[in-house]
C-alpha positions in Angstrom: 287.2 -30.3 81.6 285.5 -30.9 84.9 286.0 -29.2 88.2 286.8 -32.5 89.8 290.5 -32.5 88.8 291.2 -29.0 89.5 293.2 -27.3 92.1 291.1 -26.4 95.3 290.9 -22.7 94.6 289.1 -23.5 91.3 286.7 -25.8 93.1 286.1 -23.1 95.7 285.4 -20.6 93.0 283.0 -23.0 91.3 281.3 -23.7 94.8 280.8 -20.1 95.4 279.2 -19.5 92.0 276.7 -22.5 92.5 276.2 -22.0 96.2 272.7 -20.5 95.6 271.7 -23.8 93.6 273.4 -26.5 95.7 274.1 -27.2 99.3 277.6 -26.4 100.3 278.0 -29.6 102.3 277.1 -31.7 99.3 279.5 -29.8 97.0 282.3 -30.1 99.6 281.7 -33.9 99.8 281.4 -34.4 95.9 284.6 -32.2 95.2 286.5 -33.7 98.0 287.3 -30.6 99.9 286.7 -29.7 103.5 283.9 -27.3 104.4 286.3 -25.4 106.7 288.8 -24.8 104.0 286.0 -23.5 101.7 284.9 -21.0 104.3 288.4 -19.9 105.1 288.9 -19.4 101.4 285.7 -17.1 101.4 287.2 -15.0 104.2 290.6 -14.5 102.7 291.5 -11.2 101.1 291.1 -11.0 97.3 294.6 -9.7 96.8 297.8 -11.0 98.5 299.8 -8.6 100.5 302.3 -8.3 97.7 299.6 -7.5 95.2 298.1 -4.8 97.5 301.6 -3.2 97.9 302.2 -3.5 94.1 298.8 -1.7 93.8 299.7 1.1 96.1 303.1 1.5 94.5 301.6 1.6 91.1 299.3 4.4 92.1 302.2 6.3 93.7 304.3 5.8 90.5 301.5 7.2 88.3 301.1 10.2 90.5 304.8 11.0 90.5 305.1 10.4 86.7 302.3 13.0 86.1 303.4 15.4 88.8 306.9 15.6 87.0 305.1 16.2 83.7 306.0 12.8 82.1 309.7 13.7 82.1 311.0 11.3 84.8 312.3 7.9 83.8 312.7 4.7 85.9 315.8 5.9 87.7 314.4 9.3 88.7 311.0 7.6 89.7 312.8 5.0 91.8 314.8 7.8 93.4 311.7 9.8 94.3 310.1 6.9 95.8 313.0 6.1 97.9 312.7 9.8 99.2 309.2 9.0 100.1 310.2 5.9 102.2 309.7 3.1 99.7 312.3 0.5 99.4 312.4 -0.2 95.6 314.6 -1.2 92.8 314.1 -0.3 89.2 313.4 -3.9 88.5 310.6 -4.0 91.2 309.2 -0.8 89.8 308.8 -2.3 86.4 307.3 -5.5 87.8 304.4 -3.6 89.3 302.7 -4.0 86.0 304.3 -1.0 84.6 303.2 2.2 86.1 301.5 3.4 83.0 299.6 1.9 80.2 300.3 3.3 76.7 296.8 5.0 76.8 297.4 6.6 80.3 300.9 7.6 79.0 299.5 9.4 76.0 296.7 11.2 78.0 299.3 12.2 80.6 301.6 13.6 77.9 298.6 15.7 76.4 297.4 16.9 79.9 301.2 18.0 80.8 
C-alpha cells in the first residue's frame, strides 16, 4: 500500500504532507513525478469549476427552500432557479448533493 503505485494526485498530496520533512526535489525523483507538475498541482484551485457552481447552486436551493417555507418541491425549485437566471434541470438539481440534508430539512421545518 505504498505511494509509489498511486496516481500523481495522491503522490502530490503525500509530498505536500511530507514537504517539511523531506526535500521536494528528492521526493519528485523518488516518486517519478516532475517538480513543475507538483507545483502546478499546489496552485490549482481546490474545487473544480463544476464543484464551485454546484456549491453556489446548493446554497441558492437551500435559501429558496427555506424562503418558501419548505413547501417547494423539485419542480417549483427548478422553476424558481430558472427565473433567477440559472440553467438547470431537476436531475441536475438533485445531483448537487441534494439541497438539504435530513437534519437541515428538519430544522428548516421547525423554523418555518
